[in-house]
C-alpha positions in Angstrom: 146.8 -117.2 -92.7 145.1 -115.3 -95.5 141.6 -113.8 -95.2 139.2 -114.9 -97.9 139.4 -111.4 -99.6 143.2 -111.6 -99.6 143.1 -115.0 -101.2 140.8 -113.6 -103.9 143.2 -110.7 -104.5 146.2 -113.1 -104.8 144.3 -115.2 -107.4 143.2 -112.1 -109.4 146.8 -110.9 -109.5 148.1 -114.2 -110.7 145.5 -114.5 -113.4 146.6 -111.1 -114.7 150.2 -112.0 -114.7 151.4 -110.4 -111.5 154.5 -111.8 -109.8 155.0 -111.9 -106.0 158.1 -109.8 -105.2 158.3 -110.5 -101.5 156.3 -111.5 -98.5 156.5 -110.8 -94.8 154.8 -111.2 -91.4 151.7 -109.2 -92.3 151.5 -109.3 -96.1 153.2 -109.4 -99.5 154.2 -107.1 -102.4 153.3 -107.9 -106.0 154.5 -106.5 -109.3 151.8 -105.9 -111.9 153.4 -104.3 -115.0 155.2 -101.2 -113.6 153.1 -101.0 -110.5 154.0 -102.5 -107.0 150.9 -103.6 -105.0 150.9 -104.3 -101.3 148.4 -106.9 -100.1 147.8 -107.4 -96.4 147.2 -111.0 -95.2 144.2 -109.7 -93.2 142.1 -107.8 -95.7 138.6 -106.5 -95.2 136.2 -104.9 -97.7 136.0 -101.1 -97.6 139.3 -100.9 -95.6 142.1 -98.5 -96.6 144.2 -101.5 -97.7 141.4 -102.7 -100.0 141.0 -99.3 -101.6 144.8 -99.1 -102.1 144.8 -102.5 -103.9 141.9 -101.4 -106.2 143.5 -98.1 -107.1 146.9 -99.5 -107.9 145.6 -102.6 -109.8 143.3 -100.3 -111.8 146.2 -98.1 -112.7 148.3 -101.1 -113.8 145.4 -102.5 -115.9 144.1 -99.1 -117.3 140.7 -99.7 -115.7 138.4 -98.1 -113.1 138.7 -99.2 -109.4 135.0 -100.2 -109.3 135.4 -102.4 -112.3 138.4 -104.2 -110.7 136.4 -104.6 -107.4 133.5 -106.2 -109.3 135.9 -108.6 -111.1 137.7 -109.6 -107.9 134.4 -110.3 -106.1 132.8 -112.2 -109.0 135.8 -114.2 -110.2 134.5 -117.4 -108.7 130.8 -117.0 -109.8 129.3 -118.1 -113.1 126.1 -116.4 -114.1 123.3 -116.9 -116.6 121.5 -113.7 -117.5 118.0 -114.7 -118.5 115.5 -112.4 -120.3 111.9 -112.8 -121.4 111.1 -109.9 -123.8 108.2 -108.5 -125.7 108.3 -105.4 -127.9 105.6 -103.5 -126.0 106.2 -103.5 -122.3 106.7 -100.9 -119.6 110.5 -100.3 -119.4 112.0 -102.5 -116.6 109.0 -104.8 -116.2 107.2 -107.6 -117.8 103.7 -109.1 -117.1 103.5 -111.0 -113.9 102.6 -114.3 -115.7 105.8 -114.0 -117.8 108.0 -113.2 -114.8 106.6 -116.2 -112.8 107.2 -118.5 -115.8 110.7 -117.1 -116.4 111.8 -118.0 -112.8 110.1 -121.4 -112.8 111.6 -122.3 -116.2 115.0 -121.1 -115.1 114.8 -123.4 -112.1 113.5 -126.3 -114.3 116.3 -125.9 -116.9 119.0 -125.6 -114.3 117.8 -128.7 -112.3 117.5 -130.8 -115.5 121.0 -129.7 -116.5 122.4 -130.6 -113.1 121.0 -134.1 -113.6 122.2 -134.5 -117.2 125.6 -133.1 -116.2 126.0 -136.4 -114.3 124.8 -138.6 -117.1 122.9 -137.9 -120.4 119.2 -138.6 -120.0 116.5 -138.1 -122.7 113.7 -138.4 -120.1 114.5 -137.9 -116.4 110.9 -138.9 -115.4 111.3 -137.9 -111.8 114.7 -139.6 -111.4 116.6 -136.5 -110.7 120.2 -136.9 -109.5 120.7 -136.3 -105.8 124.2 -134.9 -106.5 122.7 -132.7 -109.2 120.0 -131.4 -106.8 122.6 -130.5 -104.2 124.5 -128.5 -106.8 121.3 -126.8 -108.0 120.6 -125.7 -104.4 123.9 -123.8 -104.4 122.6 -121.5 -107.2 121.5 -118.0 -106.2 119.0 -115.6 -107.8 120.5 -112.1 -108.4 118.8 -108.8 -108.6 117.1 -107.8 -111.9 119.2 -105.4 -114.0 118.0 -101.8 -114.3 116.5 -100.8 -117.7 115.5 -104.3 -118.8 114.0 -107.3 -117.2 116.9 -109.6 -116.8 117.2 -112.2 -114.1 120.7 -113.4 -113.1 121.2 -117.0 -112.0 124.4 -117.1 -110.0 126.5 -120.3 -109.4 129.4 -119.9 -106.9 132.5 -122.0 -107.8 135.4 -123.3 -105.7 138.9 -122.1 -106.4 140.7 -124.1 -109.1 142.9 -126.9 -107.9 145.8 -126.4 -110.3 146.9 -124.4 -113.4 148.1 -125.6 -116.8 151.4 -127.3 -116.7 153.8 -129.0 -119.1 156.3 -131.6 -117.8 158.5 -134.0 -119.7 158.7 -137.5 -118.1 161.8 -139.6 -117.6 161.2 -141.3 -121.0 160.9 -138.1 -122.9 157.1 -138.1 -123.2 155.5 -134.6 -123.1 152.6 -134.2 -120.7 150.3 -131.2 -120.8 147.8 -130.8 -118.0 145.2 -128.3 -117.0 143.0 -127.7 -114.0 139.9 -129.9 -113.3 136.5 -128.5 -114.1 134.5 -127.9 -110.8 131.2 -129.8 -110.6 129.4 -126.4 -110.3 130.9 -125.2 -113.6 129.9 -128.5 -115.2 126.3 -127.8 -114.3 126.4 -124.3 -115.8 128.3 -125.4 -118.8 125.7 -128.2 -119.4 123.0 -125.6 -119.1 124.6 -123.4 -121.8 125.4 -126.4 -124.1 121.9 -127.8 -123.8 120.4 -124.5 -124.7 122.8 -124.0 -127.6 122.1 -127.6 -128.8 118.3 -127.0 -128.8 118.8 -123.8 -130.8 121.4 -125.0 -133.3 120.5 -128.7 -133.5 116.7 -128.5 -133.3 115.3 -125.0 -134.0 117.6 -123.5 -136.6 117.1 -126.4 -139.1 113.4 -125.3 -139.2 111.9 -128.8 -139.7 110.5 -131.4 -137.5 113.4 -133.0 -135.6 114.4 -136.5 -136.6 115.3 -139.2 -134.2 119.0 -138.8 -134.9 118.9 -135.1 -134.3 117.3 -135.7 -130.9 119.8 -138.4 -130.1 122.7 -136.0 -130.8 121.4 -133.2 -128.6 120.8 -135.6 -125.7 124.5 -136.2 -125.6 124.9 -132.4 -125.1 122.6 -132.5 -122.0 119.2 -131.9 -123.5 116.3 -133.8 -121.8 112.5 -133.7 -122.0 112.4 -131.8 -118.8 114.8 -129.2 -120.1 112.8 -128.7 -123.3 109.5 -128.6 -121.5 110.8 -125.9 -119.1 112.0 -123.8 -122.1 108.8 -124.3 -124.0 106.8 -123.2 -121.0 108.4 -119.7 -120.9 108.5 -119.1 -124.7 104.9 -120.3 -125.1 103.6 -117.4 -123.0 101.5 -114.9 -124.9 103.5 -112.2 -123.2 106.9 -113.4 -124.4 108.3 -112.8 -127.9 111.9 -114.0 -127.2 113.7 -115.8 -124.4 117.4 -115.2 -124.3 120.3 -116.2 -122.1 123.8 -114.8 -121.9 126.4 -116.8 -119.9 129.2 -115.0 -118.1 131.9 -117.3 -116.9 133.9 -116.7 -113.6 137.2 -114.9 -114.4 139.1 -116.9 -111.8 138.4 -120.3 -113.5 139.3 -121.0 -117.2 136.2 -120.2 -119.2 134.7 -122.9 -121.4 134.8 -122.7 -125.2 134.1 -119.3 -126.8 131.2 -120.9 -128.5 129.4 -120.6 -125.1 130.0 -116.9 -124.7 127.4 -115.6 -127.2 123.8 -114.7 -126.4 121.3 -117.6 -127.2 117.8 -116.5 -128.3 114.7 -118.7 -128.6 111.7 -117.0 -130.1 108.0 -117.6 -129.5 107.8 -119.1 -133.0 109.9 -122.0 -131.9 107.1 -123.5 -129.7 105.9 -126.0 -132.3 109.4 -127.4 -132.9 110.0 -127.6 -129.1 106.7 -129.6 -128.7 107.7 -132.0 -131.4 111.1 -132.5 -129.9 109.5 -133.1 -126.5 107.4 -135.9 -128.0 110.5 -137.5 -129.5 112.3 -137.3 -126.1 109.4 -138.9 -124.3 108.6 -141.7 -126.8 111.8 -142.4 -128.7 114.4 -144.8 -127.2 117.7 -142.9 -127.3 120.7 -145.0 -128.3 123.9 -143.7 -126.8 126.8 -146.0 -127.4 129.4 -146.0 -124.5 130.0 -142.3 -124.5 131.8 -139.8 -122.2 131.7 -136.1 -122.4 133.8 -133.4 -120.7 136.9 -131.2 -121.1 140.3 -132.6 -121.9 142.5 -132.3 -118.7 145.7 -134.0 -120.0 147.4 -134.6 -123.3 150.4 -137.0 -123.5 152.6 -137.9 -126.4 156.1 -139.1 -127.2 157.6 -137.2 -130.2 157.9 -139.6 -133.1 155.4 -142.1 -131.7 152.4 -143.0 -133.9 149.9 -142.5 -131.0 149.3 -140.0 -128.2 146.7 -140.0 -125.4 144.1 -137.6 -124.1 142.4 -137.7 -120.7 138.8 -136.5 -120.5 137.3 -135.5 -117.2 133.8 -136.9 -116.9 131.3 -138.4 -114.4 130.7 -142.1 -113.9 128.4 -143.5 -111.1 128.4 -140.0 -109.5 132.2 -139.8 -109.3 134.6 -137.6 -111.1 136.9 -139.7 -113.2 139.3 -139.5 -116.1 138.8 -141.6 -119.2 141.9 -141.9 -121.4 141.6 -142.2 -125.2 144.3 -143.0 -127.7 144.7 -140.7 -130.6 146.9 -140.7 -133.7 149.9 -138.4 -133.7 148.5 -135.9 -136.3 145.5 -135.2 -133.9 147.7 -134.3 -130.9 148.0 -130.6 -131.8 144.3 -130.3 -132.3 143.7 -132.0 -129.0 146.0 -129.5 -127.3 144.0 -126.7 -128.7 140.8 -128.2 -127.5 142.2 -128.5 -124.0 143.5 -124.9 -124.0 140.2 -123.5 -125.2 138.2 -125.7 -122.8 136.1 -127.3 -125.5 133.7 -130.0 -124.3 134.6 -133.3 -126.0 132.5 -136.3 -126.8 134.4 -139.6 -126.9 132.7 -142.8 -127.9 133.9 -146.4 -128.0 134.4 -149.5 -125.8 135.8 -148.5 -122.4 138.3 -150.9 -121.1 138.8 -151.4 -117.4 142.3 -152.3 -116.3 143.2 -153.3 -112.8 145.1 -150.4 -111.1 145.1 -148.3 -114.3 142.8 -145.6 -115.8 139.7 -146.4 -117.9 140.8 -146.5 -121.5 139.2 -146.2 -125.0 141.7 -147.9 -127.3 140.0 -147.0 -130.6 137.5 -144.2 -130.3 134.7 -144.4 -132.8 134.1 -140.7 -132.3 136.3 -138.0 -130.6 135.3 -134.4 -131.4 133.9 -131.3 -129.8 130.4 -131.9 -128.7 128.7 -129.2 -130.8 130.1 -130.8 -133.9 127.8 -133.8 -133.3 124.7 -131.7 -134.0 125.8 -128.7 -136.1 125.5 -130.8 -139.3 121.7 -130.7 -138.9 121.7 -127.1 -140.0 
């Protein structure tokens, strides 16, 4: 029986390409590059065995032991580093009003994202998802970072269920499959995508948002409640810029590289945010039968005119896979989307088949979600 720390070390070593050489009654030996690393089954922090693992893994990776320790301990934690800044402040502090707004807005945006991660909603209107609220309560508030006023929002993740595999079937069909996205990651990903959609789809165009623009960002997880929480912090007279940097747990495949940049929303954006909020409250959002989520499987038979992708999504509070047929030339692109963990939007009539997966025979749209609103720039 492995201790939790030993399990974390095993996963860290596998992620970095280490191979298990042997195992015995009290532990195992791993090969990482040219270095052999012994891992006891019962491992405790600050023990001699723990320090030995850190030193040998650091030597193999060309890094410092403390850096390796941080990565092992945080490999199943997503974080959002939130900052409310103004040019003239005392280093390491912000006015109390701005700090209170920052924390309240962070909670509001995360809670709204948890609900829209279950189903896109333009106006939650008090109807928050019970599942989403349970996931929100798992989030933690980290310590502010020395030298600037940054608040980390931490979301612990479960270990992944499986790794990417490729297996030919009896009829010669190739099947590529990757790990499911944990529900906790879906919440943090929706938070990042909603903030990116507000910035790229509503603010950067620099004009009053049209109904279609608002419609497109709703599919990415934006809601009235999300925009209102964001507007509340950037409207403070003590805030010039709100920014968020998302750090994805190293032990779970990170979402698209498009979500790894810092997103900044300036105080000058308040007017556009207020206009968008009015649209979200009063405009009826028309979403055709749409699913969003990562691709977890690609199937195709060489020489066939069609392949099939499986998109992990949420329906009626349950994790499901919705299959969509694609033409053969799109298979390679779909594989790339799966491997880079892009969030996909698929639209079309969903067909229910007894004893078979949900299926979209002819998608009217099948593309990475950010491409639904980037044209507005």
